[in-house]
Phi, psi and omega in degrees: 000131183288156178260102188322307183302321181281333176296323176309316187295316181284340177284324175300320179295328181296319176299317180303315179291325177298321183292319181290325182292316182298324174292327182289347181270004183277331185303162175294159182296332177294313185290324182291311180305316179295318178304310179305316178297318178295325177301308186291330173301314185292322187294305186293127183092356183279152172274130179228161181240136174287128184234310181268099180296340182281355182236359195271025176288127171276133188236157177294327185218159183289072177200143175297345184253008185277158182295138184269151177262309181188162170266110183288145182279154174299139177100345184291141183258134175229161176247138186272125191253324188194179174213157176201166178239132176201150176060025173082003176233169172260134185248148170251138166270118187232157175261112175251098184305153004277335187208036177240142173223150183177194181241139181225147178301127191294332179294344177283352189245150179230154170185183177275347188281343191245129178298122180104345181293326184294310181290327182289325178289324170306317185289321182292322174304316180302312189280344182283172170206172182066212181294329180299323174304315184292318182294323175294316176304319183293325179290323181299313189293329177280326180284315188230077184295329179257024187289143173291346176271354182306317178297318178297315175294324172298323183283314172307316180301313174292324174295322177300317185283330171295321172295321183291326179297319177297327179286322180289328174295318181295314180301299178309317183287340181264341184252334177281131186282108181303318182289322176296314181299324184284328184278346182271150173281354180282145182296148180304307182308330178292330178290323177292321185279359175244012177308132187299326189288347176287330201305314184289338174283322181295325174297340177262013182064034187257133183242143178241133183277162170223132180257106186304320183290330176256000184047057189219142175266150173215140179298127183303340176086016184301319184289329175293315180301316174301322177294312181297322184284312193262342186226048182308326175271007180286167170285344178275345181302314184290328180286326177289324175299317179308319179295318183292320179300314183295327177297316177307318182294308185306316183283341175275350186286142171246161189293146182291135180269000000 
């Protein structure tokens, strides 16, 4: 679920992107042609990342009606070998290791080689929800480490994960068998920190802390710490510090007697 306050920040970005896009439509035809040629030169030979799985079908030919080879998963790296337009969309011919080659709709891919991808991914994060939103944000951090939008997305990311921690706590407390845990010699906290639903977050290098007294997970606050350390003058820094202070209180809290 998205956090309304943080989404307001990203909605503002959408207006910014729209304004920039409008300005980019003004150049004369000759300038546009030159720009297009330069963009094409940057694209061919570049490495791109599959992000939008809804569009990521690898096809035999550059057509939405062509035979499909496979649907590529998010995070897969491909190399762009060529491009073509058909059926109202742009296709890239790509090499997809270990042994596949084919055509994929260009909108499924993101990278540093193409103007506008950074903003496009920020908008996609804004529109997503659930685990997809978290996974997209993690991909954004890897692709664009110096982005001007990083502080806002870091704050959103942390809030999403704190909300996720509350859901994980409820899920673990309902699914872990108390009798089995009591009969085992294993420490209580180890059952929770091995809880199966955490696995997919661990793959994204996301960590959750556990308060044994409350039997509750909490996001470890890595994104908030990054904001405070790297972007102390940003508008997000004060909010991040509030969340870190709150995290300390939660971890020090003991069960009510």
